[in-house]
ZAFI-721042 format. One record per residue: residue in one letter; x, y, z of N, C-alpha, C in turn. Coordinates in Angstrom, 1 decimal. Layout:
residues N
{"A"; {X; Y; Z}; {X; Y; Z}; {X; Y; Z}}
...
end
This chain:
residues 64
{"X"; {-38.2; -6.5; 6.4}; {-38.5; -5.8; 5.6}; {-39.4; -6.7; 4.8}}
{"X"; {-40.6; -6.6; 4.5}; {-41.5; -7.1; 3.8}; {-41.4; -6.9; 2.0}}
{"X"; {-41.8; -7.8; 1.6}; {-41.9; -7.5; 0.3}; {-42.5; -6.0; -0.2}}
{"X"; {-43.4; -5.6; 0.0}; {-44.2; -4.4; -0.3}; {-42.9; -3.2; -0.4}}
{"X"; {-41.7; -3.2; 0.8}; {-41.4; -3.0; 0.9}; {-40.2; -2.4; 0.1}}
{"X"; {-39.6; -4.1; -0.1}; {-38.3; -4.0; -0.9}; {-38.8; -4.0; -2.2}}
{"X"; {-40.2; -3.8; -2.4}; {-40.8; -3.6; -4.0}; {-40.6; -2.0; -4.2}}
{"X"; {-40.5; -1.0; -3.2}; {-40.3; 0.1; -3.5}; {-39.4; 0.8; -3.4}}
{"X"; {-38.3; 0.3; -3.1}; {-36.9; 0.2; -3.1}; {-36.5; 0.6; -4.7}}
{"X"; {-35.6; 1.9; -5.1}; {-34.9; 1.7; -6.3}; {-34.1; 0.4; -6.1}}
{"X"; {-33.8; 0.5; -7.3}; {-32.1; -0.8; -7.4}; {-31.0; -0.1; -6.9}}
{"X"; {-30.8; 0.7; -6.9}; {-29.5; 1.1; -6.5}; {-29.3; 1.0; -4.5}}
{"X"; {-30.9; 1.1; -4.2}; {-30.9; 1.1; -2.7}; {-30.9; 0.0; -2.9}}
{"X"; {-31.8; -0.8; -3.4}; {-32.0; -2.6; -3.2}; {-30.2; -3.3; -3.3}}
{"X"; {-29.3; -3.1; -3.6}; {-28.2; -3.6; -3.7}; {-27.4; -3.0; -2.4}}
{"X"; {-28.0; -1.9; -1.8}; {-26.9; -1.4; -0.8}; {-27.7; -1.8; 0.0}}
{"X"; {-29.2; -2.1; 0.2}; {-29.4; -2.1; 1.6}; {-29.0; -4.0; 1.3}}
{"X"; {-28.8; -4.8; 0.1}; {-28.9; -6.0; 0.5}; {-27.1; -6.7; 0.8}}
{"X"; {-26.3; -5.7; 0.2}; {-25.1; -5.6; 0.7}; {-24.7; -5.7; 1.9}}
{"X"; {-25.5; -4.9; 2.5}; {-25.2; -4.1; 4.1}; {-25.7; -5.5; 4.9}}
{"X"; {-26.9; -5.7; 4.8}; {-27.6; -6.9; 5.3}; {-26.7; -8.2; 5.3}}
{"X"; {-26.0; -8.4; 4.3}; {-25.4; -9.5; 3.9}; {-24.3; -9.7; 4.6}}
{"X"; {-23.5; -8.4; 5.1}; {-23.0; -8.2; 5.5}; {-23.1; -8.7; 7.7}}
{"X"; {-23.7; -7.6; 7.9}; {-24.4; -8.1; 9.1}; {-25.4; -9.5; 9.6}}
{"X"; {-25.6; -10.2; 8.3}; {-25.8; -11.8; 8.5}; {-24.3; -12.5; 8.8}}
{"X"; {-23.3; -12.6; 7.8}; {-22.5; -13.4; 8.0}; {-21.6; -12.9; 9.7}}
{"X"; {-21.7; -11.4; 10.2}; {-21.6; -11.2; 11.3}; {-22.0; -11.9; 12.4}}
{"X"; {-23.9; -11.7; 12.2}; {-24.9; -12.4; 13.1}; {-24.2; -14.1; 13.4}}
{"X"; {-24.0; -14.8; 12.0}; {-23.7; -16.7; 11.9}; {-21.9; -16.4; 13.0}}
{"X"; {-21.6; -15.7; 12.4}; {-19.7; -16.2; 12.9}; {-19.9; -15.7; 14.8}}
{"X"; {-20.7; -14.7; 15.1}; {-21.0; -14.3; 16.8}; {-22.2; -15.4; 17.0}}
{"X"; {-22.6; -16.0; 16.5}; {-23.7; -17.1; 17.2}; {-22.8; -18.7; 17.4}}
{"X"; {-21.8; -18.9; 16.4}; {-21.1; -19.9; 16.5}; {-20.2; -19.9; 17.8}}
{"X"; {-19.5; -19.1; 17.7}; {-18.9; -18.7; 19.0}; {-19.5; -18.5; 20.8}}
{"X"; {-20.4; -17.5; 20.6}; {-21.7; -17.9; 21.5}; {-22.8; -17.2; 21.0}}
{"X"; {-23.7; -18.7; 21.7}; {-25.2; -18.7; 20.8}; {-26.1; -17.1; 21.5}}
{"X"; {-26.8; -17.4; 20.3}; {-27.1; -15.4; 20.7}; {-28.7; -16.0; 21.3}}
{"X"; {-28.9; -14.7; 22.0}; {-30.5; -15.1; 22.7}; {-31.7; -15.4; 21.5}}
{"X"; {-31.2; -14.7; 20.5}; {-32.8; -14.8; 19.8}; {-32.1; -15.3; 18.2}}
{"X"; {-31.7; -17.1; 18.1}; {-31.2; -17.2; 16.8}; {-32.1; -16.8; 15.6}}
{"X"; {-33.4; -16.6; 16.1}; {-34.3; -16.8; 14.6}; {-34.3; -15.0; 14.0}}
{"X"; {-33.2; -14.5; 14.6}; {-32.6; -13.2; 14.2}; {-31.9; -13.1; 12.9}}
{"X"; {-31.1; -14.5; 12.9}; {-30.4; -15.1; 11.4}; {-31.4; -15.8; 10.8}}
{"X"; {-32.3; -16.4; 10.8}; {-33.2; -16.6; 10.1}; {-33.9; -15.5; 9.4}}
{"X"; {-34.3; -14.4; 10.3}; {-34.8; -13.6; 9.0}; {-34.1; -12.4; 8.7}}
{"X"; {-32.6; -12.0; 8.6}; {-32.3; -11.5; 7.8}; {-32.0; -12.0; 6.9}}
{"X"; {-31.6; -14.2; 6.8}; {-31.0; -14.8; 5.4}; {-32.8; -14.6; 4.3}}
{"X"; {-33.4; -14.5; 5.2}; {-34.7; -14.5; 4.2}; {-35.1; -12.9; 4.0}}
{"X"; {-34.6; -12.5; 3.9}; {-34.8; -11.0; 3.9}; {-33.8; -10.8; 2.6}}
{"X"; {-32.4; -11.3; 2.7}; {-31.5; -11.1; 1.5}; {-32.0; -11.9; 0.3}}
{"X"; {-32.8; -13.1; 0.7}; {-33.1; -13.8; -0.1}; {-34.4; -13.2; -1.2}}
{"X"; {-35.3; -12.4; 0.0}; {-36.8; -11.0; -0.4}; {-36.2; -10.5; -1.8}}
{"X"; {-34.4; -9.6; -1.5}; {-33.7; -8.5; -2.1}; {-33.3; -9.1; -3.6}}
{"X"; {-32.6; -10.2; -3.1}; {-32.1; -11.0; -4.7}; {-33.1; -11.1; -5.2}}
{"X"; {-34.0; -11.7; -5.2}; {-35.3; -11.9; -5.8}; {-36.2; -11.0; -6.8}}
{"X"; {-36.2; -9.6; -5.5}; {-36.4; -8.6; -6.8}; {-35.3; -8.0; -7.6}}
{"X"; {-34.3; -8.3; -7.3}; {-32.8; -7.6; -8.6}; {-33.1; -8.6; -9.4}}
{"X"; {-33.5; -10.2; -9.2}; {-33.7; -10.7; -10.3}; {-34.9; -10.3; -11.5}}
{"X"; {-36.2; -10.5; -10.7}; {-37.3; -10.2; -11.7}; {-37.2; -8.4; -12.4}}
{"X"; {-36.1; -7.6; -11.6}; {-35.8; -6.7; -12.0}; {-35.3; -6.6; -13.3}}
{"X"; {-34.1; -7.5; -13.3}; {-33.5; -7.5; -14.3}; {-34.2; -8.3; -15.6}}
{"X"; {-35.1; -9.1; -15.3}; {-35.6; -9.8; -16.4}; {-36.6; -8.9; -16.6}}
{"X"; {-37.4; -8.2; -16.5}; {-37.5; -7.3; -16.8}; {-36.9; -6.4; -17.7}}
{"X"; {-36.0; -5.9; -17.9}; {-35.1; -5.2; -18.2}; {-34.7; -5.7; -19.6}}
end
């Protein structure tokens, strides 16, 4: 998910998306530790997307 897409989401949607993606990231990490994934770059992409979402939430809280 790109930054422009993240910035258009409402705060509630952003929080729910972040929670679901964080859960998915944890499952991917666990699965990768047991058996190596075919494309481990998915983990990096998910981690960076969660970071973008957290940054957007922090930015919105600072503005409020």
